[in-house]
N, C-alpha and C positions, 0 to 999 in steps of 0.2 A: 149505807152504814158499813163501817169496817169491822173486821173480826176482833175478838178480844185477845190482844197480844200485848204483853208488857213492853213498852218501848225502851230502847237502850238509852235514849237521850230524853231529858225532861222529867226524869223520875226523881222523887225525893227519898223515899225509903225503899219500897218494893216495886213501885210503878203501877200499883193497882188503880189509884185515882187517875193517873194519866191514861191508862188503858180504858177505863170507863168513860173518861172525857172524850177520847178519840172515838169511841163507839157511839156515843150519844151526841156528838157534835158540839160540845161545850168546851170551855177552857179548863185546864187542869187545876187552876187556882180556884175556880168555882166549885169543882168537884171536891177539892180538899176542904174548902170552907163548909160545904154540906156535910162532909164526914165529921169534921170537928164539932159542928153544931149537933149532929146526931149523937155524939159521944156524951152530951149533956143529958140525954134521955137514958132511962134504964134499958139494958139489953146487951146482947152479945156482939157489939160492933167490932171489938178488937179480934174476937175469934173469927168473925166473918171476914175481916181483912186478911188475917193469916190464911184462912181457907182459900180465899181468892188468890192470894199470893202463890200458893202451892198449885192451884188449878190452872191459872193463866200461864201459858208458855211465854218464855222470853222471846223477844223479837230476834229472829235469826237462828233460833234453836232448831234442832232436828224435828221436834214435835210440831212446831209451828209451820215448818216447811212441808211436813206430811199433811197437815190440815189444809194448807193451800192447794196442794196437788190433788187432794181428794175432792175439794170443792170445784176445782178447775175442770174435772171430768164431767161434772153435771152441767 
């Protein structure tokens, strides 16, 4: 499985669904449909999306390259 990094290509809004799809080996469209269906249920889905948007580093950012170098040492 890959790390949780928002990709530069293939994102719609923030790249959170694309990052989760890459991580779990599914298509981004499937992950987006799952998110949209979950929005029909009561809960903080939009707040969770925004929190993940902030927490997941963008692909090629300084933070994501630091995470890769830290895991490469192990």
